[in-house]
C-alpha positions in Angstrom: 98.5 237.8 -133.0 95.6 238.1 -135.5 93.4 235.8 -133.4 93.9 238.1 -130.3 93.4 241.2 -132.4 90.2 239.8 -133.8 89.0 238.9 -130.3 89.7 242.5 -129.1 87.9 244.0 -132.1 84.8 241.9 -131.7 84.7 242.7 -128.0 84.9 246.4 -128.9 82.1 246.1 -131.4 79.8 244.1 -129.1 80.4 246.6 -126.3 79.6 249.6 -128.4 76.5 247.9 -129.9 75.1 247.0 -126.5 75.6 250.6 -125.5 73.9 251.9 -128.6 70.9 249.6 -128.2 70.2 251.0 -124.8 69.5 254.4 -126.4 66.4 255.1 -128.4 67.2 256.5 -131.8 64.1 257.0 -133.8 65.9 259.0 -136.7 67.2 256.3 -139.2 70.0 258.4 -140.6 71.4 259.1 -137.1 71.2 255.3 -136.3 73.1 254.6 -139.5 75.8 257.1 -138.6 76.0 255.6 -135.1 76.8 252.1 -136.7 79.2 253.8 -139.1 81.1 255.3 -136.1 81.3 251.9 -134.5 82.9 250.3 -137.6 85.3 253.3 -138.0 86.4 253.4 -134.4 86.8 249.6 -134.3 89.1 249.5 -137.4 91.0 252.5 -136.0 92.1 250.8 -132.8 95.8 250.3 -132.2 95.5 246.5 -132.1 93.7 246.5 -135.5 96.0 248.7 -137.6 99.6 249.7 -137.0 99.3 253.5 -136.4 103.0 254.1 -136.7 102.6 253.6 -140.4 100.4 256.8 -140.7 97.2 254.9 -141.2 93.9 256.5 -140.1 90.2 255.8 -140.7 88.0 258.6 -142.1 84.8 259.1 -144.2 84.5 261.2 -147.2 85.3 261.0 -151.1 88.0 259.8 -153.3 89.5 261.4 -156.4 90.6 259.4 -159.4 93.0 261.2 -161.6 91.8 264.9 -161.6 88.1 263.8 -161.0 86.4 263.8 -157.6 83.8 260.9 -157.6 80.4 261.7 -156.2 80.1 258.5 -154.1 80.5 259.3 -150.4 82.2 256.5 -148.5 81.1 255.6 -145.0 84.6 254.5 -143.9 88.0 254.7 -145.6 91.4 253.3 -144.3 93.8 255.9 -145.6 97.5 256.7 -145.7 98.6 260.0 -144.2 96.7 263.4 -144.3 94.1 264.2 -146.9 92.1 267.4 -147.7 89.5 268.1 -145.1 86.1 269.4 -146.3 85.6 272.7 -144.5 84.9 272.3 -140.8 83.3 268.8 -141.3 84.8 265.5 -140.4 84.8 264.4 -144.0 88.0 264.2 -146.1 89.0 263.8 -149.7 91.8 261.4 -150.6 93.4 260.4 -153.9 92.5 256.8 -154.7 96.2 255.9 -154.6 96.4 256.6 -150.9 93.2 254.6 -149.9 93.8 251.1 -148.7 90.2 250.1 -148.0 86.7 251.4 -148.7 83.9 250.2 -146.4 80.2 250.5 -146.7 78.4 250.0 -143.3 74.8 248.6 -143.0 73.0 248.0 -139.7 71.0 245.3 -141.4 72.3 243.9 -144.7 69.2 243.1 -146.7 69.4 242.0 -150.4 68.5 245.5 -151.5 71.2 247.0 -149.2 73.7 244.5 -150.6 72.8 245.5 -154.2 73.0 249.2 -153.3 76.4 248.8 -151.7 77.8 246.7 -154.6 76.8 249.4 -157.1 78.2 252.1 -154.8 81.6 250.5 -154.4 81.7 249.0 -157.8 81.3 252.4 -159.4 84.5 253.5 -157.5 86.3 250.3 -158.4 85.5 250.7 -162.1 86.7 254.3 -162.1 90.0 253.2 -160.6 90.3 250.2 -162.9 89.7 252.7 -165.9 92.4 255.1 -164.5 94.9 252.2 -164.3 94.1 251.3 -167.9 94.7 254.8 -169.1 98.0 255.0 -167.4 99.0 251.6 -168.8 98.2 252.8 -172.3 100.4 255.9 -171.9 103.1 253.6 -170.2 102.8 255.8 -167.1 101.9 253.0 -164.6 104.6 251.3 -162.7 104.4 249.1 -159.6 106.1 246.0 -157.9 104.1 243.1 -159.6 105.9 240.2 -157.9 102.9 239.3 -155.8 100.5 239.8 -158.6 102.6 237.4 -160.7 102.5 234.8 -157.9 98.7 234.9 -157.6 98.3 234.9 -161.4 100.3 231.8 -161.7 98.5 230.1 -158.9 95.1 230.8 -160.3 95.8 230.3 -164.0 98.6 227.5 -163.9 100.6 229.6 -166.3 103.7 231.9 -165.8 102.7 235.5 -165.5 104.0 238.2 -167.7 107.5 239.4 -166.5 106.5 243.0 -167.0 103.5 245.2 -167.4 104.2 245.6 -171.1 104.4 241.8 -171.6 100.7 241.4 -170.6 99.8 242.3 -174.2 101.6 239.3 -175.4 99.2 237.0 -173.4 96.2 235.1 -174.8 93.0 237.1 -174.2 91.8 234.9 -171.4 95.0 235.4 -169.4 95.0 239.2 -170.3 91.7 239.7 -168.8 92.6 237.7 -165.7 95.8 239.7 -165.3 94.0 243.1 -165.5 91.5 241.9 -163.0 94.1 240.9 -160.6 96.1 244.0 -161.3 93.1 246.2 -160.4 92.5 244.3 -157.2 96.2 244.5 -156.2 96.6 248.3 -156.8 93.2 249.7 -155.9 91.5 249.8 -152.4 89.9 246.6 -150.9 86.1 247.1 -151.0 84.3 245.8 -148.0 80.4 245.7 -147.2 80.0 245.4 -143.5 76.4 244.4 -142.2 76.1 244.1 -138.4 73.0 242.2 -138.8 71.3 240.4 -141.9 71.1 236.9 -143.3 70.5 234.3 -140.5 72.1 231.6 -142.6 75.2 231.1 -144.9 73.0 229.7 -147.6 70.8 232.8 -147.4 73.7 235.2 -147.9 75.1 233.1 -150.7 71.7 233.1 -152.4 71.2 236.9 -152.2 74.5 237.5 -153.7 74.0 234.9 -156.5 70.6 236.2 -157.4 71.9 239.8 -157.6 74.4 238.7 -160.2 71.8 236.8 -162.1 69.4 239.7 -162.1 71.9 242.2 -163.3 73.7 240.4 -166.2 75.0 242.3 -169.2 77.1 245.5 -169.9 74.4 247.8 -168.4 74.4 247.5 -164.6 76.1 244.1 -164.6 78.9 243.1 -162.2 82.2 242.1 -163.9 84.9 240.4 -161.9 86.7 243.6 -161.3 83.7 245.2 -159.6 83.0 242.4 -157.2 83.5 243.4 -153.5 86.6 242.0 -151.7 84.5 241.1 -148.7 80.9 241.0 -147.6 80.2 240.6 -143.9 76.6 239.8 -142.6 76.0 238.6 -139.1 78.1 235.5 -138.7 79.0 234.9 -142.2 81.3 236.3 -144.9 81.7 236.2 -148.7 85.4 236.7 -149.8 86.9 237.4 -153.2 89.5 234.8 -154.0 92.1 236.9 -155.7 95.1 236.1 -153.5 94.5 239.0 -151.0 94.7 236.8 -149.0 92.5 233.8 -150.3 92.8 231.6 -153.3 90.6 228.7 -154.0 90.9 226.2 -157.0 88.6 223.3 -157.8 90.1 222.3 -161.1 93.1 223.3 -163.3 91.1 225.8 -165.4 88.5 226.7 -162.9 88.9 229.9 -160.8 86.6 230.1 -157.8 86.3 233.9 -157.6 84.0 234.1 -154.6 83.6 231.9 -151.6 81.7 231.8 -148.3 83.1 231.4 -144.8 81.4 230.7 -141.5 84.4 231.4 -139.1 84.7 234.6 -137.1 83.9 237.4 -139.6 85.9 239.9 -137.7 88.9 237.8 -138.2 88.2 237.7 -142.0 88.0 241.5 -142.0 91.4 241.8 -140.4 92.8 239.2 -142.8 91.8 241.4 -145.7 93.0 244.6 -144.0 96.3 243.3 -142.9 97.0 241.8 -146.3 96.3 245.2 -148.0 98.6 246.9 -145.3 101.4 244.5 -145.9 101.1 244.9 -149.7 100.9 248.6 -149.6 103.7 249.3 -147.3 105.9 246.2 -148.1 105.9 245.2 -144.4 105.3 241.9 -142.6 102.2 241.8 -140.3 102.2 239.7 -137.0 99.8 237.0 -138.2 101.3 234.2 -136.1 98.4 232.0 -136.8 100.0 228.7 -137.0 98.2 226.1 -139.0 94.8 227.8 -138.5 92.9 228.1 -141.8 89.5 229.3 -142.8 87.1 226.8 -144.4 86.0 228.2 -147.7 83.0 226.9 -149.5 83.0 227.8 -153.3 80.2 230.1 -154.4 81.1 231.5 -157.7 83.4 230.2 -160.5 84.4 232.5 -163.3 85.7 231.8 -166.7 86.4 234.1 -169.8 84.0 233.3 -172.7 83.6 234.6 -176.2 80.0 235.1 -177.5 78.7 236.9 -180.7 81.9 238.9 -181.1 82.0 240.0 -177.3 84.3 238.8 -174.6 83.6 238.7 -170.9 83.2 236.7 -167.7 80.8 233.8 -167.2 79.6 233.0 -163.8 78.6 229.5 -162.5 77.2 229.4 -159.0 77.6 226.6 -156.5 74.5 226.0 -154.4 74.8 223.5 -151.5 72.0 223.5 -148.9 72.5 225.0 -145.5 72.9 221.5 -143.8 75.9 220.7 -145.9 77.4 224.2 -145.3 76.8 224.0 -141.7 78.4 220.5 -141.3 81.5 220.9 -143.5 84.7 220.1 -141.4 87.0 222.6 -139.9 90.2 223.4 -141.9 93.8 223.4 -141.0 96.8 224.1 -143.2 98.4 221.1 -144.8 100.8 220.4 -147.6 99.7 219.2 -151.0 99.5 215.5 -151.3 101.2 214.1 -154.3 100.6 210.7 -155.8 103.6 208.4 -156.6 103.5 209.4 -160.3 103.7 213.1 -159.4 106.5 212.4 -156.9 108.4 210.7 -159.7 107.9 213.9 -161.9 109.0 216.2 -159.2 112.2 214.0 -158.8 112.8 214.5 -162.5 112.3 218.2 -162.1 115.1 218.2 -159.5 117.3 216.2 -161.8 116.7 218.5 -164.8 117.4 221.8 -162.7 113.8 222.7 -161.9 112.3 222.3 -165.3 110.5 219.5 -167.4 109.9 219.8 -171.1 106.1 219.0 -171.4 106.6 218.1 -175.0 109.4 215.4 -174.3 108.1 212.3 -176.1 110.5 210.0 -174.3 109.6 211.1 -170.9 105.9 210.9 -171.8 106.3 207.3 -173.0 108.3 206.4 -169.9 105.5 207.8 -167.6 102.7 206.2 -169.6 104.5 202.8 -169.5 105.2 203.1 -165.7 101.9 204.7 -164.5 99.5 204.4 -167.3 99.2 208.2 -167.3 100.5 210.7 -169.8 103.0 213.4 -169.1 100.2 216.0 -169.6 97.9 214.3 -167.1 100.6 214.2 -164.4 101.5 217.8 -165.2 97.9 218.7 -164.6 98.1 217.1 -161.2 101.0 219.1 -160.3 99.5 222.3 -161.5 96.2 221.6 -159.7 98.1 221.8 -156.3 98.8 225.5 -156.9 102.6 225.0 -156.6 103.5 224.5 -160.3 102.8 226.3 -163.6 103.5 226.2 -167.4 106.1 228.6 -168.8 106.0 228.1 -172.5 106.5 224.4 -173.1 108.1 224.0 -169.7 106.6 222.9 -166.3 108.3 224.5 -163.3 107.6 225.3 -159.6 105.9 228.6 -158.9 107.8 229.2 -155.8 111.7 229.5 -155.6 111.9 227.0 -152.9 109.9 223.7 -152.7 110.0 220.9 -150.0 108.9 217.2 -150.5 108.4 214.9 -147.7 108.4 211.3 -149.0 106.0 208.6 -147.7 106.9 204.9 -147.7 104.3 204.1 -150.3 105.8 206.3 -152.9 103.5 209.2 -152.4 104.6 212.5 -150.8 103.7 215.8 -149.1 104.8 219.1 -150.9 105.0 222.7 -149.6 106.9 225.9 -150.1 106.5 227.4 -146.5 109.0 225.6 -144.4 107.8 227.2 -141.0 104.3 225.8 -141.6 105.6 222.4 -143.0 107.8 221.9 -139.9 104.8 222.6 -137.6 102.6 220.2 -139.6 105.3 217.6 -139.5 105.6 218.0 -135.7 101.8 217.8 -135.3 101.5 214.6 -137.2 104.7 212.9 -136.0 106.8 213.1 -139.2 110.6 213.9 -139.1 110.9 216.9 -141.1 113.6 215.4 -143.6 112.8 217.0 -146.9 113.8 216.7 -150.5 114.4 220.3 -151.3 114.4 222.2 -154.7 115.7 225.7 -154.8 115.8 227.7 -157.9 118.5 230.2 -157.8 117.4 233.5 -159.4 119.8 236.4 -159.4 117.3 239.2 -160.4 114.0 237.4 -159.4 112.7 237.6 -163.0 115.9 236.7 -165.0 117.4 233.4 -166.0 117.0 230.4 -163.6 119.7 227.9 -162.9 
């Protein structure tokens, strides 16, 4: 479904662009408004967003708390009716009822990208500050189940069970939790350039140089303020916060931004549909099978302490255009486990879904059998994104895990049975799984 919807949206945009290019428009603000209209009307199509939910696309302003922000937004995906500004087509909406903010550029130059990042980043910082105020007053409440899942996948540690428990986390995890909290409960921010950088490497380079040139507390871009999505010509930059993408290179290494070469309109719908699903608590008709975007890491983020201050340190990854252009297409596949990891997963099942990472006898057994310590094998499992540490224990992140054993002792692991079945059929495997189900009466209570 999402593939067809993205095709229809791309056809709509291309048709409207061709019609616009046949008209001479010397006045630049008018030309800009024309492209903003194409973006707004494209997103507002029935095949792009489910209208029955009360969604609409408008331009205007947002309020945060009792304050109206001065930043006018080209295009906003909003819930329900807002306050119309006089007889204009502009509206004012509280930030809590805005699902997505879109800045539209005909040609996304580096200067335009910087301007849009500042513009949307200011709104995001105001929204983040508002959430922090409400948390301090214990007046913020929300379903954090998806946030907890994404926190565990990125950090490899169990998330706080409640919002108040976030204060008990080490500082590094506390900052990550707040960053993800802001992304989950504020609008997605999208910078949409119809034209711009001709290569993926060029877009990546412009983004990385902006961050390098604007370091520090004054004018810098923290993780919270980074855009959810940047589109330029045929390329995209996506924020890997679980909405919908997550990318890990090592157990303690969060890839916060990655680039994509696939259909950028599809990437836009992926971000919009994920936010819609989260906001309304509904399922969206993805039906994308094993299709999967090929993400190339651009920006790694880690929390650092320096001279009494704490913040995010970025490291950029800079492959050349040739290597980006020739990276292979991706499809979903289960995590591949070594024989030693399969053994530890079997012990997880035998012990009811938990393994004590400080068990000296178990560590000695694994070291003798595989010449690797319990910590090393735990790190392998955590690196798959399917396991986490909870105190001194190792446990699966998801309530249901499936393992398909291979004759050589290795295995394939997943938690999504529908995708796993499709993958098995594609590769000629009989879907006979070893299954681990964690029974949880209240989702966050005692497991058995």
